[in-house]
C-alpha positions as CSV (number, residue, x, y, z in Angstrom):
1,X,-161.8,-253.3,-33.7
2,X,-159.1,-250.8,-32.8
3,X,-159.0,-247.7,-34.7
4,X,-156.3,-244.9,-35.1
5,X,-156.0,-241.7,-37.0
6,X,-152.9,-241.6,-39.2
7,X,-151.5,-238.6,-41.0
8,X,-151.0,-239.4,-44.6
9,X,-150.0,-237.3,-47.7
10,X,-152.8,-235.5,-49.6
11,X,-154.9,-237.8,-51.7
12,X,-152.9,-240.8,-50.4
13,X,-153.8,-244.1,-52.0
14,X,-152.9,-247.0,-49.7
15,X,-151.2,-249.8,-51.6
16,X,-153.1,-252.9,-52.4
17,X,-151.9,-256.5,-53.0
18,X,-152.5,-258.7,-56.1
19,X,-156.1,-259.5,-55.0
20,X,-157.1,-255.8,-54.5
21,X,-156.9,-256.0,-50.7
22,X,-155.1,-253.2,-48.7
23,X,-151.6,-254.3,-47.7
24,X,-150.7,-253.4,-44.0
25,X,-148.0,-250.9,-43.7
26,X,-145.8,-250.4,-40.5
27,X,-144.9,-247.1,-39.1
28,X,-142.5,-245.4,-39.0
29,X,-141.3,-244.7,-42.7
30,X,-138.8,-247.2,-44.1
31,X,-135.9,-244.6,-43.9
32,X,-136.7,-244.1,-40.2
33,X,-137.1,-247.8,-39.4
34,X,-133.8,-248.5,-41.3
35,X,-131.9,-245.6,-39.5
36,X,-133.2,-247.0,-36.1
37,X,-132.2,-250.7,-36.9
38,X,-128.8,-249.5,-38.2
39,X,-128.1,-247.5,-35.1
40,X,-129.0,-250.5,-33.0
41,X,-126.8,-252.8,-35.1
42,X,-123.8,-250.4,-34.7
43,X,-124.3,-250.1,-31.0
44,X,-124.5,-253.9,-30.7
45,X,-121.2,-254.2,-32.8
46,X,-119.6,-251.6,-30.5
47,X,-120.8,-253.4,-27.3
48,X,-122.7,-250.4,-26.1
49,X,-126.2,-251.5,-27.0
50,X,-128.4,-251.5,-23.8
51,X,-129.9,-254.9,-24.4
52,X,-126.6,-256.7,-24.4
53,X,-127.0,-256.7,-20.6
54,X,-129.9,-259.4,-21.0
55,X,-127.8,-261.6,-23.4
56,X,-125.5,-264.2,-21.8
57,X,-123.7,-264.9,-25.0
58,X,-124.0,-262.1,-27.6
59,X,-125.7,-263.4,-30.6
60,X,-125.8,-261.6,-33.8
61,X,-128.0,-258.4,-33.6
62,X,-130.6,-259.6,-36.1
63,X,-131.2,-262.8,-33.9
64,X,-132.0,-260.4,-31.0
65,X,-133.8,-257.5,-32.8
66,X,-135.1,-259.2,-36.0
67,X,-134.0,-258.7,-39.6
68,X,-133.5,-255.2,-41.1
69,X,-136.8,-253.6,-42.1
70,X,-138.1,-254.4,-45.7
71,X,-138.9,-251.3,-47.7
72,X,-142.3,-252.7,-48.9
73,X,-143.6,-253.2,-45.3
74,X,-143.2,-249.5,-44.3
75,X,-145.0,-246.4,-45.1
76,X,-143.2,-244.7,-48.1
77,X,-143.7,-241.2,-47.0
78,X,-142.1,-238.8,-44.5
79,X,-143.8,-237.1,-41.5
80,X,-143.4,-233.7,-43.3
81,X,-145.3,-235.0,-46.3
82,X,-148.2,-236.3,-44.3
83,X,-150.6,-233.4,-43.9
84,X,-154.0,-235.1,-44.3
85,X,-155.8,-237.6,-42.1
86,X,-157.1,-241.1,-42.6
87,X,-158.7,-243.7,-40.2
88,X,-157.1,-247.0,-39.9
89,X,-158.0,-250.3,-38.2
90,X,-155.3,-251.6,-35.9
91,X,-156.0,-255.3,-35.7
92,X,-153.5,-256.0,-38.5
93,X,-150.5,-253.7,-38.9
94,X,-152.9,-251.1,-40.2
95,X,-155.2,-250.8,-43.2
96,X,-157.4,-248.0,-44.0
97,X,-161.2,-247.8,-43.2
98,X,-161.8,-244.4,-44.7
99,X,-160.6,-242.2,-47.4
100,X,-158.0,-239.6,-46.6
101,X,-159.2,-236.1,-45.8
102,X,-157.7,-232.7,-45.3
103,X,-159.5,-232.4,-41.7
104,X,-160.5,-234.8,-38.9
105,X,-164.1,-233.4,-39.1
106,X,-164.3,-234.5,-42.7
107,X,-163.5,-238.1,-41.7
108,X,-166.2,-237.8,-39.0
109,X,-168.8,-236.6,-41.6
110,X,-167.9,-239.4,-43.9
111,X,-168.3,-242.0,-41.3
112,X,-171.8,-240.7,-40.4
113,X,-172.8,-240.6,-44.0
114,X,-171.2,-243.8,-45.3
115,X,-169.8,-245.9,-42.3
116,X,-166.3,-247.4,-42.6
117,X,-165.0,-249.4,-45.3
118,X,-166.1,-252.7,-43.6
119,X,-169.7,-251.5,-43.0
120,X,-169.8,-250.6,-46.6
121,X,-168.6,-254.0,-47.7
122,X,-171.1,-255.8,-45.6
123,X,-174.0,-253.7,-46.9
124,X,-172.7,-254.3,-50.6
125,X,-172.7,-258.1,-49.9
126,X,-175.9,-258.0,-48.1
127,X,-174.3,-259.6,-45.0
128,X,-176.0,-259.3,-41.6
129,X,-173.6,-257.2,-39.6
130,X,-172.9,-255.9,-36.1
131,X,-171.3,-253.0,-37.7
132,X,-173.1,-249.6,-37.9
133,X,-172.6,-246.1,-38.9
134,X,-171.8,-243.9,-36.0
135,X,-173.7,-240.9,-34.8
136,X,-171.9,-237.5,-35.4
137,X,-170.8,-237.4,-31.8
138,X,-169.5,-240.9,-31.9
139,X,-167.6,-240.1,-35.1
140,X,-166.1,-237.1,-33.6
141,X,-165.0,-239.2,-30.6
142,X,-163.4,-241.6,-32.8
143,X,-161.3,-239.0,-34.4
144,X,-160.9,-237.1,-31.3
145,X,-160.7,-233.7,-32.9
146,X,-160.2,-232.1,-29.5
147,X,-157.0,-234.1,-28.7
148,X,-155.1,-233.1,-31.8
149,X,-153.4,-230.3,-30.1
150,X,-151.6,-227.5,-31.7
151,X,-147.9,-228.3,-31.4
152,X,-147.1,-224.7,-30.5
153,X,-149.3,-224.9,-27.3
154,X,-147.0,-225.4,-24.3
155,X,-149.5,-225.5,-21.4
156,X,-152.5,-227.8,-21.0
157,X,-155.9,-226.3,-20.2
158,X,-157.2,-227.8,-17.0
159,X,-160.7,-227.5,-18.4
160,X,-160.0,-229.6,-21.6
161,X,-160.6,-233.3,-21.5
162,X,-157.6,-235.5,-20.9
163,X,-157.1,-239.0,-22.5
164,X,-156.3,-241.2,-19.6
165,X,-154.5,-243.8,-21.7
166,X,-152.2,-241.1,-23.0
167,X,-152.9,-242.3,-26.6
168,X,-154.4,-239.4,-28.3
169,X,-155.5,-241.0,-31.5
170,X,-156.5,-244.5,-31.0
171,X,-160.2,-245.4,-30.3
172,X,-161.7,-248.8,-29.8
173,X,-165.3,-249.2,-30.8
């Protein structure tokens, strides 16, 4: 199962559906997604959208790019509000598998002590499971503390590990 660390607001409570299951939420925020869609629409209407070169007969923009974003499908917070961290699975559009924490290390410690939400469910229900609680080293690797670089750092340290995928926060395990 793919995993990624997302930044979320402090004490974020991910929304649930009518059955009590987490609802997948898309990134970016609704406002950002709506702005991006609108910009694409406006460029399409003006004839300047770069994808028009692939279309023999210009269709409506929504036939090419999909419908405008739905507010309930996107994260309801801005990047500036998101100062905590939470581990998400990426098989769906993303549902949490840990509570939110102020630091990445706290997520790692939680996973070592309790496992993720899937592991906890399997244990509660007495299921035979392939899931396990990670070691501390595995948990640190999942949240990749060393790859959350300070945004003010301009040069890479040659002795620091580099993620060859270029994807600093996703870990499959």
